[in-house]
Each structure stands twice: as structure tokens, then as C-alpha cells.
DOTI-199514 format. One record per residue (C-alpha): residue number from 0; x, y, z; residue in three letters. Coordinates in steps of 0.02 Angstrom, whole numbers, plus 50000, padded with zeros to 5 digits. Layout:
N
> num | u | v | w | residu
> NUM | X | Y | Z | Ala $
...
This chain:
128
> num | u | v | w | residu
> 0 | 40467 | 61698 | 54661 | Met $
> 1 | 40478 | 61654 | 54841 | Thr $
> 2 | 40304 | 61523 | 54803 | Ala $
> 3 | 40400 | 61469 | 54657 | Lys $
> 4 | 40553 | 61419 | 54735 | Ile $
> 5 | 40472 | 61340 | 54896 | Ile $
> 6 | 40364 | 61231 | 54771 | Ala $
> 7 | 40505 | 61187 | 54677 | Leu $
> 8 | 40607 | 61123 | 54836 | Ser $
> 9 | 40469 | 61036 | 54901 | Leu $
> 10 | 40462 | 60940 | 54746 | Ala $
> 11 | 40629 | 60919 | 54735 | Ala $
> 12 | 40650 | 60840 | 54919 | Leu $
> 13 | 40498 | 60747 | 54880 | Ser $
> 14 | 40592 | 60652 | 54751 | Leu $
> 15 | 40770 | 60668 | 54848 | Ala $
> 16 | 40737 | 60551 | 54984 | Leu $
> 17 | 40701 | 60396 | 54864 | Pro $
> 18 | 40850 | 60431 | 54739 | Ala $
> 19 | 40980 | 60435 | 54860 | Val $
> 20 | 40926 | 60248 | 54921 | Ala $
> 21 | 40916 | 60182 | 54737 | Gln $
> 22 | 41093 | 60269 | 54732 | Glu $
> 23 | 41146 | 60147 | 54864 | Gly $
> 24 | 41216 | 60274 | 54967 | Gly $
> 25 | 41268 | 60211 | 55154 | Asp $
> 26 | 41218 | 60359 | 55279 | Pro $
> 27 | 41327 | 60297 | 55415 | Ala $
> 28 | 41481 | 60270 | 55274 | Lys $
> 29 | 41454 | 60463 | 55225 | Gly $
> 30 | 41456 | 60532 | 55392 | Glu $
> 31 | 41652 | 60475 | 55380 | Lys $
> 32 | 41671 | 60551 | 55205 | Val $
> 33 | 41589 | 60710 | 55281 | Phe $
> 34 | 41722 | 60734 | 55390 | Arg $
> 35 | 41835 | 60796 | 55237 | Lys $
> 36 | 41701 | 60934 | 55227 | Cys $
> 37 | 41690 | 60987 | 55413 | Met $
> 38 | 41823 | 61108 | 55393 | Ala $
> 39 | 41718 | 61206 | 55291 | Cys $
> 40 | 41526 | 61159 | 55314 | His $
> 41 | 41451 | 61111 | 55465 | Ala $
> 42 | 41271 | 60991 | 55484 | Val $
> 43 | 41151 | 60955 | 55621 | Gly $
> 44 | 41051 | 61054 | 55754 | Pro $
> 45 | 41184 | 61182 | 55801 | Asp $
> 46 | 41287 | 61184 | 55634 | Ala $
> 47 | 41303 | 61356 | 55580 | Lys $
> 48 | 41405 | 61437 | 55432 | Asn $
> 49 | 41584 | 61430 | 55419 | Lys $
> 50 | 41687 | 61456 | 55268 | Val $
> 51 | 41565 | 61361 | 55179 | Gly $
> 52 | 41370 | 61360 | 55213 | Pro $
> 53 | 41282 | 61241 | 55331 | Glu $
> 54 | 41228 | 61091 | 55255 | Leu $
> 55 | 41051 | 61057 | 55341 | Asn $
> 56 | 40928 | 61024 | 55212 | Gly $
> 57 | 41023 | 61031 | 55049 | Ile $
> 58 | 40943 | 60900 | 54999 | Val $
> 59 | 40803 | 60979 | 54892 | Gly $
> 60 | 40873 | 61157 | 54952 | Arg $
> 61 | 40874 | 61292 | 54806 | Val $
> 62 | 41056 | 61331 | 54783 | Thr $
> 63 | 41134 | 61473 | 54857 | Ala $
> 64 | 40989 | 61498 | 54991 | Ser $
> 65 | 41069 | 61451 | 55161 | Ala $
> 66 | 41018 | 61604 | 55266 | Pro $
> 67 | 41181 | 61724 | 55311 | Asp $
> 68 | 41284 | 61661 | 55185 | Phe $
> 69 | 41382 | 61756 | 55079 | Lys $
> 70 | 41382 | 61658 | 54923 | Tyr $
> 71 | 41497 | 61686 | 54750 | Ser $
> 72 | 41404 | 61766 | 54611 | Asp $
> 73 | 41414 | 61603 | 54508 | Ala $
> 74 | 41302 | 61511 | 54638 | Met $
> 75 | 41188 | 61655 | 54659 | Ile $
> 76 | 41138 | 61653 | 54472 | Ala $
> 77 | 41134 | 61473 | 54486 | Lys $
> 78 | 41008 | 61483 | 54624 | Gly $
> 79 | 40905 | 61609 | 54543 | Ala $
> 80 | 40884 | 61514 | 54393 | Asp $
> 81 | 40776 | 61391 | 54516 | Gly $
> 82 | 40909 | 61255 | 54525 | His $
> 83 | 40886 | 61148 | 54669 | Val $
> 84 | 41013 | 61015 | 54749 | Trp $
> 85 | 40928 | 60854 | 54719 | Thr $
> 86 | 41042 | 60719 | 54727 | Pro $
> 87 | 41081 | 60712 | 54557 | Glu $
> 88 | 41148 | 60877 | 54549 | Glu $
> 89 | 41233 | 60858 | 54722 | Leu $
> 90 | 41357 | 60703 | 54642 | Asp $
> 91 | 41389 | 60806 | 54471 | Ala $
> 92 | 41427 | 60949 | 54586 | Tyr $
> 93 | 41538 | 60846 | 54722 | Leu $
> 94 | 41617 | 60772 | 54585 | Ala $
> 95 | 41717 | 60913 | 54519 | Asp $
> 96 | 41628 | 61073 | 54598 | Pro $
> 97 | 41727 | 61195 | 54482 | Lys $
> 98 | 41679 | 61125 | 54318 | Ala $
> 99 | 41507 | 61094 | 54382 | Phe $
> 100 | 41485 | 61294 | 54445 | Val $
> 101 | 41612 | 61386 | 54370 | Pro $
> 102 | 41675 | 61531 | 54483 | Gly $
> 103 | 41605 | 61459 | 54651 | Asn $
> 104 | 41713 | 61483 | 54803 | Lys $
> 105 | 41741 | 61296 | 54846 | Met $
> 106 | 41914 | 61266 | 54855 | Ala $
> 107 | 41886 | 61077 | 54875 | Phe $
> 108 | 41911 | 60977 | 54731 | Ala $
> 109 | 41792 | 60848 | 54740 | Gly $
> 110 | 41768 | 60660 | 54770 | Leu $
> 111 | 41822 | 60569 | 54644 | Arg $
> 112 | 41736 | 60387 | 54691 | Lys $
> 113 | 41540 | 60383 | 54649 | Glu $
> 114 | 41514 | 60271 | 54813 | Gln $
> 115 | 41588 | 60401 | 54913 | Glu $
> 116 | 41491 | 60521 | 54843 | Arg $
> 117 | 41321 | 60443 | 54861 | Ala $
> 118 | 41374 | 60393 | 55049 | Asp $
> 119 | 41378 | 60588 | 55088 | Val $
> 120 | 41231 | 60602 | 54980 | Ile $
> 121 | 41148 | 60502 | 55110 | Ala $
> 122 | 41223 | 60561 | 55247 | Tyr $
> 123 | 41187 | 60739 | 55215 | Leu $
> 124 | 40978 | 60684 | 55160 | Ala $
> 125 | 40971 | 60640 | 55370 | Thr $
> 126 | 40982 | 60842 | 55406 | Phe $
> 127 | 40814 | 60886 | 55319 | Pro $
């Protein structure tokens, strides 16, 4: 199972970065959008889990796989099914987290603007 997860993650990552660029996301603008996320999430070399998991390597990562974070049963089930956070999947999740993964713990209502989602995904992609 672990080899399958690693293979899926690597495959998704190889597709993820070009997909973000094609979406027109701007990492600099995404850094500003990410301020809405910082109360619960962190990125960067010193990132640690908060209320939500740290998001380094989220683009291309298997769902519910950040070490030492207690995920909801809904997220654990999604990850167990082999779900990977591609830019497209992140976009759908960030638009409406509760609808995308019913039963997840994230209280954030989502980012309604498509460009904001593209920007924040491009920003997150800069943290492998």
C-alpha cells in the first residue's frame, strides 16, 4: 500500500506544477490570499501542524497524510481511497470544503473567487 501511495504522489506532483501554471495562478498574490488560512495552517521550513495540518508538499500529497495530524474520519477515508491533492482537486476543495469532503473538520467556508484559488494553489506549490 505504501508503494502505491508514493507512486500516486509522485505521479500527481509531476502533473501538478505545470497544471498550476496553466491555471494562471500567481504565487505572489497567493501568498496574500494564504493570510486567510494562516490561523489554522502553516507552510515553510518551520511549518508545524496547527488546528489544520501544515501544508508543505500539499500539491501532489495523498489526502490525510501529513505526519502527526489528527484528521477527521472523512479525510482519512478519502486518503485511504488513494485521493491525491492535485491542483484541480485542491481547487474543488477550496471552493467548498464541506461539500467536497462531507464530515471534514475544516470550519473555513471556502474561497469563492476562482482566481484566488488558483493563486493560493500556485503559492502552495512553491513549498514542496
